[in-house]
C-alpha positions in Angstrom: 0.0 0.0 0.0 1.0 3.6 -0.6 2.4 5.6 2.3 -0.5 6.5 4.6 -3.0 4.5 2.6 -4.6 2.4 5.4 -7.7 0.9 3.9 -9.3 0.6 0.5 -13.0 -0.4 0.1 -15.6 -1.0 -2.6 -19.0 0.2 -1.4 -21.5 1.4 -3.9 -23.1 3.6 -1.3 -19.7 5.3 -0.6 -20.2 7.1 2.7 -22.9 5.8 5.0 -23.4 4.7 8.6 -21.4 1.5 8.5 -18.4 3.2 6.9 -18.4 6.1 9.3 -19.1 4.2 12.5 -17.7 0.7 12.1 -14.7 1.1 9.8 -13.4 4.3 11.3 -13.6 2.6 14.7 -11.8 -0.5 13.4 -9.1 1.7 11.7 -8.9 4.3 14.4 -5.7 5.9 12.9 -7.6 7.0 9.8 -8.0 10.8 9.7 -9.0 11.3 6.0 -11.4 9.7 3.5 -10.7 9.9 -0.2 -13.8 9.1 -2.2 -12.8 8.2 -5.8 -15.7 8.6 -8.2 -15.7 10.6 -11.5 -19.4 11.3 -11.3 -19.6 12.3 -7.6 -16.5 14.5 -8.1 -18.6 16.7 -10.3 -21.7 16.7 -8.1 -21.5 19.5 -5.5 -24.7 18.5 -3.8 -23.6 14.9 -3.2 -20.2 16.2 -2.0 -22.0 18.4 0.6 -24.1 15.4 1.7 -21.1 13.1 2.2 -19.2 15.8 4.1 -22.1 16.0 6.6 -21.8 12.3 7.3 -18.2 12.4 8.3 -17.4 12.8 12.0 -15.5 15.7 13.4 -11.7 15.2 13.1 -12.0 13.3 9.9 -11.5 15.1 6.6 -13.0 14.1 3.3 -12.1 14.7 -0.3 -14.0 13.6 -3.4 -12.0 13.3 -6.6 -12.1 11.6 -10.0 -9.8 8.8 -10.8 -7.0 10.8 -12.5 -6.9 13.5 -9.7 -6.9 10.8 -7.0 -3.9 9.0 -8.6 -2.1 12.3 -8.6 -3.1 13.0 -5.0 -1.8 9.7 -3.7 1.4 9.8 -5.8 2.1 13.3 -4.3 1.9 11.7 -0.8 -1.0 11.4 1.6 -0.5 13.7 4.5 -2.8 11.8 6.9 -3.7 8.1 7.3 -6.4 7.6 4.6 -9.3 5.4 3.6 -10.2 5.2 -0.1 -13.7 4.3 -1.0 -14.9 3.6 -4.5 -18.2 2.3 -6.0 -16.9 -0.4 -8.4 -14.1 -2.8 -9.2 -13.2 -1.0 -12.5 -12.2 2.1 -10.4 -9.7 0.0 -8.4 -8.3 -1.4 -11.6 -7.9 2.1 -13.0 -6.1 3.3 -9.9 -3.7 0.3 -10.0 -3.2 0.7 -13.7 -2.4 4.4 -13.0 0.4 3.4 -10.7 -1.3 3.3 -7.3 0.0 0.5 -5.0 -3.0 -1.3 -3.5 -2.2 -4.7 -1.9 -5.4 -5.2 0.0 -9.0 -4.5 -1.0 -12.2 -4.8 1.1 -15.5 -5.4 -0.6 -18.4 -4.2 1.5 -21.2 -3.3 -0.7 -22.1 -4.2 -4.2 -25.8 -4.3 -4.5 -28.1 -5.9 -7.1 -28.4 -4.0 -10.3 -28.7 -4.7 -14.0 -26.3 -7.3 -15.1 -25.3 -8.4 -11.6 -26.0 -11.7 -10.0 -25.8 -12.5 -6.2 -22.4 -13.7 -5.2 -22.4 -13.7 -1.4 -24.9 -12.2 1.0 -25.5 -8.6 -0.2 -22.6 -8.7 -2.7 -23.6 -9.0 -6.4 -21.3 -8.9 -9.4 -21.5 -8.9 -13.1 -19.2 -11.2 -15.1 -17.1 -8.2 -16.1 -16.7 -7.2 -12.5 -15.6 -10.7 -11.6 -13.1 -10.7 -14.5 -11.6 -7.4 -13.3 -11.3 -8.7 -9.7 -9.8 -12.0 -10.8 -7.2 -10.0 -12.8 -6.4 -7.9 -9.7 -6.0 -11.1 -7.6 -3.8 -12.6 -10.3 -1.6 -9.5 -10.0 -1.1 -10.1 -6.3 -3.9 -8.1 -4.6 -5.6 -9.8 -1.7 -9.4 -9.2 -1.7 -11.8 -10.0 1.0 -15.5 -9.5 1.4 -16.3 -8.1 4.8 -19.5 -6.0 5.2 -18.6 -4.7 8.6 -15.5 -5.4 10.9 -17.6 -7.6 13.2 -18.3 -10.1 10.3 -15.8 -12.7 9.2 -13.7 -12.0 6.2 -14.4 -14.2 3.1 -11.5 -14.5 0.6 -12.9 -13.5 -2.7 -10.6 -15.8 -4.6 -12.6 -18.8 -3.2 -15.8 -17.4 -4.7 -14.9 -16.3 -8.2 
């Protein structure tokens, strides 16, 4: 992992109660959340909503893929959690030179083209392909909805 990059998660809801409460408690050294999403990075209303959900003492920045790669390469000033909506974003970050050795999958809901994989995790065949490629490149990927749940190694499911 890059310097000060503590935790990377796929959650299609991005910022919500589980992330703010459970994961920030589990990774108590995290002081910054970087949301990587091209669409949300251009949506000032959603940025304001997400900022309201983050507790005092935790900063948040919402950037597109290219800007976030530059941000991480320039060096993260504080221990940081990255949250993205989908596997392709992680692949784009890695392809852009970001060092991510561990990925948590916590929320990929049912939508067009996705089939249930495990509990509330659904994936399309393309998303499975992308994640298999990342595993083959050495990334360890677990499904873990909240820290209290057991981790499930994704490589055993796809």
